[in-house]
C-alpha positions in Angstrom: -40.2 48.5 -51.6 -42.2 45.3 -53.2 -42.4 42.2 -51.5 -42.7 38.8 -53.5 -44.8 35.9 -51.9 -43.1 32.9 -50.9 -44.8 30.1 -52.2 -45.8 27.4 -49.8 -47.4 23.9 -50.2 -50.1 23.9 -47.6 -51.5 20.8 -48.5 -48.7 17.9 -48.5 -51.0 15.2 -49.4 -51.3 16.5 -52.7 -47.6 16.1 -53.5 -46.6 13.6 -56.0 -44.4 10.6 -55.4 -41.6 12.1 -57.4 -42.0 15.6 -55.0 -42.2 13.8 -51.9 -39.0 11.8 -52.7 -37.3 15.1 -53.9 -38.5 16.6 -50.6 -37.2 13.5 -48.2 -33.6 14.2 -50.4 -33.4 17.5 -49.5 -33.6 17.0 -45.7 -30.3 15.6 -43.6 -29.8 12.2 -42.4 -28.6 13.7 -39.5 -31.7 15.6 -38.8 -33.5 12.6 -38.0 -31.4 11.6 -35.2 -31.3 7.6 -36.2 -27.8 7.1 -37.1 -27.1 9.0 -33.6 -29.1 6.4 -31.6 -27.7 3.5 -33.4 -24.6 4.4 -32.7 -25.2 5.3 -29.0 -27.0 2.0 -28.6 -24.0 0.2 -30.3 -21.4 1.9 -28.1 -23.6 0.8 -25.0 -24.5 -2.6 -26.3 -20.5 -3.0 -26.9 -19.5 -1.8 -23.4 -22.2 -4.3 -21.6 -20.9 -7.1 -23.6 -17.1 -6.3 -23.0 -18.0 -6.1 -19.0 -20.1 -9.4 -19.5 -17.2 -11.1 -21.2 -14.6 -9.9 -18.7 -17.0 -11.3 -16.1 -17.8 -14.7 -17.6 -13.9 -15.2 -17.8 -13.0 -14.3 -14.8 -16.2 -16.6 -13.3 -15.4 -19.3 -15.2 -11.3 -19.4 -14.8 -11.8 -19.0 -11.2 -14.6 -21.5 -10.5 -12.9 -24.0 -11.8 -9.5 -23.6 -10.3 -10.1 -26.0 -7.8 -11.3 -29.1 -9.9 -8.9 -31.9 -9.9 -7.6 -32.7 -13.1 -6.3 -36.4 -14.0 -2.7 -37.1 -14.3 -1.0 -38.0 -17.6 2.0 -40.2 -18.4 3.4 -39.0 -21.8 6.1 -41.0 -23.5 8.0 -39.3 -26.2 9.2 -40.5 -29.4 13.0 -40.4 -28.3 11.5 -43.8 -26.2 14.1 -42.5 -23.1 12.2 -39.4 -21.7 8.8 -40.1 -19.7 6.8 -37.3 -18.2 3.8 -37.2 -15.7 1.5 -34.3 -14.9 -1.7 -32.4 -15.3 -2.6 -30.8 -18.7 -3.3 -27.3 -18.4 -3.9 -25.8 -21.4 -2.9 -26.3 -25.0 -2.0 -23.7 -27.7 -0.6 -23.4 -31.5 3.1 -22.7 -32.0 5.3 -22.1 -34.5 8.2 -24.4 -34.4 12.0 -23.4 -35.0 13.9 -24.5 -38.1 16.1 -27.2 -36.1 12.6 -28.7 -34.8 11.2 -28.8 -37.5 14.1 -31.0 -39.2 13.3 -33.3 -36.6 9.8 -33.8 -37.2 8.4 -37.3 -38.8 7.3 -36.6 -42.3 3.6 -36.7 -41.3 4.1 -34.3 -38.4 5.6 -32.2 -41.2 2.8 -32.3 -43.2 0.4 -31.7 -40.8 2.3 -28.5 -39.6 2.4 -27.4 -43.7 -1.4 -27.9 -43.6 -2.1 -25.8 -40.3 0.1 -23.1 -42.0 3.4 -23.8 -40.5 2.1 -24.1 -37.1 1.9 -27.3 -34.5 0.2 -27.9 -31.4 1.4 -28.3 -27.7 0.3 -28.8 -24.5 1.6 -27.2 -20.9 1.5 -30.0 -18.3 2.2 -29.4 -14.3 4.7 -31.6 -13.9 5.3 -30.8 -10.2 7.9 -32.1 -8.0 9.8 -28.6 -8.2 12.3 -30.1 -5.6 13.4 -32.5 -8.3 13.0 -30.7 -11.8 13.3 -27.3 -10.8 10.6 -26.4 -12.5 6.4 -26.4 -12.0 5.5 -26.8 -15.8 6.8 -28.4 -19.1 5.5 -27.8 -22.5 5.2 -30.8 -24.7 4.7 -30.9 -28.5 2.3 -33.0 -30.0 4.4 -34.3 -32.6 6.7 -35.8 -29.9 4.2 -38.0 -27.7 4.4 -41.5 -28.9 1.9 -42.6 -25.9 -0.6 -41.1 -23.5 -1.7 -43.3 -20.3 -3.4 -42.4 -17.2 -2.3 -45.0 -14.8 -4.5 -45.3 -11.5 -1.8 -45.3 -9.0 -0.7 -41.9 -9.5 -1.0 -39.6 -6.3 -1.2 -36.1 -6.6 0.1 -34.6 -3.3 -0.3 -31.2 -1.8 2.7 -30.3 0.2 3.3 -27.3 3.2 6.7 -27.1 1.2 7.8 -27.2 -2.3 4.6 -27.1 -4.1 2.7 -30.2 -5.5 4.1 -33.8 -6.1 3.3 -36.2 -8.8 4.0 -39.7 -8.0 2.8 -43.4 -6.5 3.5 -44.2 -3.1 6.4 -46.7 -2.9 6.5 -47.2 1.3 5.0 -45.8 4.4 6.0 -45.6 7.4 3.1 -45.0 10.2 4.0 -44.9 13.9 7.7 -46.0 13.1 6.7 -49.3 11.2 7.4 -49.3 7.4 4.7 -50.9 5.0 5.0 -51.4 1.2 2.3 -49.6 -1.2 0.8 -53.2 -1.8 0.5 -53.6 1.8 -0.9 -50.5 3.1 -4.8 -49.8 3.9 -6.1 -46.7 2.3 -8.6 -46.1 5.1 -5.6 -46.8 7.5 -3.4 -44.2 5.7 -5.7 -41.5 6.0 -6.7 -42.0 9.3 -3.0 -41.7 10.3 -2.8 -38.7 7.9 -5.8 -36.8 9.8 -4.0 -37.4 13.3 -0.6 -36.3 11.7 -2.3 -33.2 10.5 -4.3 -32.7 13.8 -0.9 -32.8 15.8 0.5 -30.2 13.2 -2.0 -28.0 14.1 -1.5 -28.4 17.4 2.1 -27.6 17.2 1.3 -24.7 15.5 -1.4 -23.5 18.3 1.4 -23.9 20.7 4.1 -21.8 18.7 1.7 -19.2 17.6 -1.0 -18.5 20.5 1.2 -20.3 23.8 4.6 -19.3 22.9 3.8 -16.5 21.2 1.5 -15.2 23.8 4.4 -15.6 26.5 6.9 -13.7 24.1 4.2 -11.0 23.6 4.1 -10.6 27.3 7.6 -10.7 28.1 8.2 -7.7 25.6 6.1 -5.9 27.1 7.0 -6.0 30.5 10.8 -5.3 29.4 9.0 -1.9 27.5 7.3 -1.4 31.0 10.6 -1.6 32.4 12.3 0.8 30.1 9.3 3.2 30.2 9.9 3.8 34.1 13.7 4.3 33.3 12.2 7.2 31.0 9.9 8.5 33.0 11.9 8.1 36.6 15.3 7.6 35.6 17.1 4.6 36.0 18.3 3.3 39.6 15.2 4.9 40.6 13.1 3.0 43.4 10.1 2.5 40.6 12.7 1.3 38.1 13.9 -0.9 40.7 10.3 -2.1 41.6 9.6 -2.6 37.9 13.0 -4.5 37.4 12.3 -7.0 40.2 8.8 -7.7 38.9 10.3 -8.5 35.5 12.6 -10.8 36.9 10.0 -12.7 39.2 7.5 -12.9 36.0 10.5 -13.7 33.8 11.0 -17.1 35.8 7.2 -17.8 35.7 6.9 -17.1 32.1 9.9 -19.3 31.3 8.7 -22.0 33.4 5.2 -21.9 31.1 7.4 -21.7 27.8 9.7 -24.5 28.8 6.4 -26.7 29.4 4.8 -25.9 25.8 8.1 -26.0 24.0 8.2 -29.5 25.8 4.8 -30.7 24.4 5.3 -29.0 21.1 8.7 -31.3 20.8 7.1 -34.2 21.8 4.3 -33.6 19.0 7.2 -33.4 16.4 9.0 -36.6 17.6 5.6 -38.5 17.4 4.9 -36.8 13.9 8.6 -37.6 12.4 7.9 -41.6 12.9 5.1 -41.1 10.0 6.5 -40.1 6.4 5.3 -41.5 3.4 8.4 -42.4 0.2 7.0 -41.4 -3.0 8.7 -42.3 -6.7 8.3 -40.1 -9.6 7.7 -41.3 -13.1 11.4 -41.6 -13.6 11.5 -43.7 -10.2 13.2 -41.3 -8.3 12.0 -41.1 -4.8 11.0 -38.1 -2.6 10.5 -38.8 1.2 7.2 -36.6 2.7 6.4 -36.2 6.3 2.6 -37.3 6.7 2.5 -34.1 8.5 3.7 -31.9 5.9 1.1 -33.4 3.4 -2.0 -31.0 3.1 -4.2 -33.4 0.7 -3.3 -36.3 -1.4 -5.7 -38.3 -4.0 -5.5 -40.8 -6.8 -6.2 -38.3 -9.4 -6.8 -41.2 -12.4 -9.5 -43.2 -9.6 -11.6 -40.5 -8.4 -15.3 -40.8 -8.8 -17.2 -37.7 -9.4 -18.4 -37.8 -5.5 -14.8 -37.9 -4.4 -13.7 -35.2 -7.1 -16.5 -32.5 -5.9 -15.4 -33.2 -2.2 -11.5 -32.4 -3.4 -12.9 -29.6 -5.2 -15.3 -28.4 -1.7 -11.9 -28.8 0.6 -9.9 -26.9 -1.9 -12.5 -23.9 -1.7 -12.5 -24.0 2.2 -9.3 -24.3 2.2 -8.8 -21.2 0.4 -11.4 -19.4 2.4 -10.0 -20.2 5.9 -6.2 -20.8 5.4 -3.3 -18.9 5.1 -1.3 -18.6 2.0 1.7 -20.5 1.2 4.1 -21.6 -1.5 4.8 -17.6 -1.8 1.0 -17.1 -1.8 0.6 -19.2 -5.2 -1.3 -21.7 -2.5 -3.1 -22.2 0.2 -5.9 -19.4 1.2 -6.5 -15.9 1.9 -8.5 -15.4 5.0 -5.9 -12.9 5.9 -6.2 -11.0 2.6 -10.0 -11.2 3.2 -10.1 -9.8 6.8 -7.5 -7.2 5.7 -9.9 -6.0 2.7 -13.1 -6.0 5.0 -11.4 -4.2 8.0 -10.0 -1.3 5.5 -13.0 -0.9 3.6 -15.4 -0.7 6.6 -12.9 1.9 8.3 -12.9 3.8 5.1 -16.5 4.0 5.0 -16.6 5.1 9.0 -14.1 7.8 8.2 -15.1 9.3 4.7 -18.7 9.4 5.3 -19.2 11.9 8.4 -16.3 14.1 6.6 -18.0 14.1 3.1 -21.4 14.8 5.0 -20.7 17.7 6.8 -18.6 19.1 4.0 -21.3 18.9 1.6 -23.8 20.4 4.2 -21.6 23.6 4.9 -21.1 24.1 1.1 -25.2 23.5 0.2 -26.9 24.7 3.3 -24.5 27.2 5.3 -21.6 28.6 2.8 -22.5 32.1 1.4 -22.3 31.2 -2.3 -19.5 33.1 -4.1 -16.3 32.6 -5.8 -15.0 31.1 -2.8 -17.3 28.4 -2.4 -17.2 27.6 -6.4 -13.1 27.6 -5.8 -13.7 24.8 -3.0 -16.2 22.9 -5.5 -13.8 23.2 -8.3 -10.8 22.1 -6.3 -13.3 19.1 -5.0 -13.9 18.0 -8.2 -10.1 18.0 -9.3 -9.2 16.1 -6.5 -11.2 13.4 -7.9 -8.8 13.0 -10.9 -5.8 13.2 -8.7 -3.3 9.5 -9.5 -4.0 7.2 -6.6 -0.2 7.2 -6.2 -0.4 10.6 -5.5 -2.7 9.9 -2.5 -0.3 7.0 -1.1 2.9 9.6 -0.9 0.6 12.0 1.0 -0.4 9.2 3.2 3.1 7.6 3.8 4.6 11.2 4.4 1.5 13.3 6.5 0.1 10.2 8.7 2.6 7.6 8.7 5.6 10.0 9.5 4.1 13.3 10.7 1.1 12.1 12.8 2.4 8.5 13.1 6.0 9.8 14.5 4.2 12.4 16.9 2.1 9.8 18.5 5.4 7.5 18.8 7.0 10.6 20.3 4.4 11.2 22.8 2.9 7.8 23.9 5.5 5.0 22.4 9.0 6.3 23.6 10.0 3.0 24.8 9.4 1.3 22.0 11.8 3.5 19.9 13.5 3.6 17.3 11.1 1.1 16.2 7.9 2.3 15.0 4.7 2.0 16.4 2.1 4.1 14.3 5.4 6.0 12.8 4.8 3.4 9.4 2.2 2.1 7.5 -0.7 0.2 9.2 -4.3 -0.5 8.7 -5.7 3.2 10.3 -3.0 5.0 7.8 -4.7 2.7 4.9 -7.9 3.5 5.7 -7.4 7.4 6.3 -5.3 7.4 3.0 -8.2 5.7 1.3 -10.8 8.2 2.7 -9.2 11.2 1.4 -9.0 9.6 -1.9 -12.8 8.5 -2.0 -14.1 11.9 -0.2 -14.9 14.1 -3.3 -17.4 11.6 -4.8 -19.2 11.6 -1.1 -19.3 15.4 -1.1 -20.4 15.8 -4.4 -23.3 13.0 -4.0 -24.1 14.1 -0.9 -24.5 17.9 -2.6 -26.7 16.8 -4.9 -28.9 14.8 -2.7 -29.2 17.8 -0.4 -30.3 19.8 -3.4 -32.7 17.4 -4.5 -34.7 17.9 -1.3 -37.5 20.3 -2.4 -37.2 24.1 -0.6 -41.0 23.4 0.1 -39.9 21.1 2.8 -37.4 23.3 4.2 -39.9 25.8 4.3 -42.8 23.7 5.9 -40.1 22.8 8.4 -39.4 26.1 9.4 -42.7 27.6 9.2 -43.8 25.0 11.7 -41.4 27.0 14.5 -37.8 24.3 13.7 -34.9 25.7 13.7 -32.5 25.4 10.7 -30.5 22.8 12.3 -33.3 20.7 13.5 -34.8 21.2 9.7 -31.6 19.8 7.8 -31.3 17.1 10.9 -35.0 15.6 10.9 -36.2 16.9 7.4 -33.6 17.5 4.7 -30.9 14.8 6.0 -33.2 11.7 6.3 -34.8 12.5 3.0 -31.2 13.0 1.3 -30.0 9.7 2.9 -30.4 7.8 0.0 -28.7 9.9 -2.3 -25.4 10.3 0.1 -25.5 6.1 0.6 -25.1 5.9 -3.1 -22.1 8.0 -2.8 -21.1 6.0 0.1 -21.3 2.8 -2.2 -19.2 4.6 -5.0 -16.6 5.3 -2.5 -16.7 1.8 -1.1 -16.3 0.1 -4.4 -13.4 2.3 -5.5 -11.7 1.9 -2.2 -12.0 -1.6 -2.1 -10.0 -2.2 -5.5 -7.6 0.5 -4.9 -4.0 -1.0 -4.5 -1.2 1.4 -5.4 -1.8 3.8 -2.3 -1.6 0.6 -0.3 1.7 -0.5 -1.2 2.9 2.5 0.7 0.9 2.8 3.7 0.6 -0.9 5.2 -0.1 -3.4 2.8 2.3 -6.5 2.7 3.0 -9.6 1.2 2.3 -11.6 4.0 1.0 -10.5 7.4 2.4 -12.8 10.5 -0.6 -11.3 12.6 -4.1 -10.1 11.9 -5.1 -6.7 12.9 -7.6 -8.7 15.5 -6.9 -11.2 18.3 -7.1 -11.8 21.5 -4.4 -9.8 23.2 -5.5 -6.0 24.5 -6.6 -3.8 23.0 -7.4 -6.7 20.5 -7.9 -4.4 17.7 -4.5 -3.0 16.7 -4.6 -0.5 13.9 -1.0 -0.2 13.6 -0.3 -3.4 12.3 0.1 -4.4 8.6 -1.9 -6.1 6.9 -3.1 -8.3 3.9 -5.2 -7.1 1.0 -7.2 -9.0 -1.5 -6.1 -6.5 -4.7 -2.4 -6.5 -3.6 -2.6 -10.6 -3.3 -3.8 -10.3 -7.0 -0.7 -8.2 -8.3 1.8 -10.2 -6.1 0.4 -13.3 -7.2 0.4 -12.2 -11.0 3.7 -10.3 -11.3 5.7 -10.9 -8.2 6.1 -14.7 -8.0 8.8 -17.0 -8.9 6.6 -18.7 -11.7 3.8 -16.6 -13.0 2.2 -19.9 -14.6 1.9 -21.5 -11.2 0.3 -18.3 -9.9 -2.3 -17.7 -12.8 -4.8 -19.9 -11.4 -4.6 -18.1 -7.8 -5.0 -14.7 -9.6 -8.6 -15.8 -11.2 -9.9 -17.2 -7.9 -8.7 -14.2 -5.9 -10.1 -11.9 -8.4 -13.8 -14.0 -8.1 -13.2 -13.5 -4.5 -12.6 -9.7 -4.6 -15.4 -8.8 -6.9 -17.9 -10.8 -4.7 -16.7 -9.5 -1.5 -17.0 -5.8 -3.0 -20.4 -6.6 -5.0 -21.7 -8.1 -1.2 -20.8 -5.3 0.4 -22.6 -2.6 -2.1 -25.6 -5.3 -2.3 -26.1 -4.4 1.5 -25.4 -0.6 1.2 -28.1 -1.0 -1.6 -30.3 -2.7 0.2 -30.1 0.1 3.3 -30.4 2.6 0.7 -33.9 1.1 -1.0 -35.4 1.3 2.4 -34.4 4.3 3.0 -36.0 5.3 -0.1 -39.3 3.4 0.8 -39.5 5.0 4.0 -39.7 8.7 3.0 -41.2 7.9 -0.4 -43.7 10.2 -0.9 -43.5 12.1 2.4 -45.0 15.9 1.8 -45.7 18.8 4.2 
């Protein structure tokens, strides 16, 4: 059969412009790849922009939370209402029909020009014990005048939240003085002494009296343990009972001494108080020791404002929460987050690396190993709350309950390890993140060249010596990558922790001066749960919003710091084994 030769243009440069344009139009645009390139680049830029925008939002709101704001005194057009407070934010809203009817003609015209919207400002008025609310919206069209008197004070209290008002009288060491006769330096010194007495009372009650109660409870449990092991009425039980009675007398004497000292300090603090008057003249009596911080908000210079700002940050990082976690510090949550993440890494790293070593270096490749790998990958997609249910049932109730039955019978029915705690939370998150470490470790082991293994074996090393001294060191940077990913995910998880140990407020840290010093069975606070609790469980979400931003900023900083430390270690390992060849 005859064939027809196909004409081919061997010299494309001889084409006319019309022929070239026709050839370009005949080629599909997708063949060049530019549309996909631009699409992928645009998606990447959009994702980076969203992440940067979120971080900037958290950073800006978190870093500005503690800066003191001026106090405005607002007189409304009704002539009878006066409000004093910190301006928080402004927004547009659509007034109701009855509100529109009460507007002046000028306000109605302004609202019509704004498409039926009016502006309003949210003020933090404080004085919750007087008003039963912390915030108040004020519409611009209801404002007659705004002033900023210099004698208004913003007072942060241990109870009832902030107070806004003027100093009316002050009683220092039992002597009453009016605001006109009050020396600010004398008042500040008296406040410092009152706060020092308050700190001493707290130390006596929590450390001194708390240690006595702990020792009495330990002695009582010892007697009960002897009764369970040797029987009630036995010689050992009688001896333990006598020792408890003798020790109780000694501890009771120490208890009375500490209580007497605390009562004397409380009596002295009762002789120091301040009477404030709110914007309407109503009086509020506040113990001087119950004031955390007070300052004339409208009379601060720049350096004084920065001093208030820094003192608030120091309190936030070094103190405990108060006022339903919406004020005060987050030191217990910082410690709990750090301790849990550290225990998580200690637990997940050996199990993940050992599993990866077996699957990559020892297991015979086949269907069983493939099924194990599929199972490991599927575990990474299981919802985190399922791990929480597993941790509660297996670790807390089964393992912890068995530990209580074997070693802490005298404490039953009160559980010791048979409930949520720091240890079970760390192990639960270790199981949650172990698939990440296994996959990353396997990939790191597979990346070690086969020639390195063969060179080690040719030199007479055994398989385990080759793995331990050659393969593992070179795979360590990749393993560290998996650990970093596990650390980042585990530190931010909240749902499992709500079931296995995290609490709203932990009265005792997992570490203290009482043997065995580290108490893994105790509940703890966590920054992630603190954010959830303040943002969604507080009595006033508006009051908790600033704490949400600043705690989120702190959590991001803490996780980034731990990850940065791990990355530095990984990079040093990379440099150490870079270019190593057999």
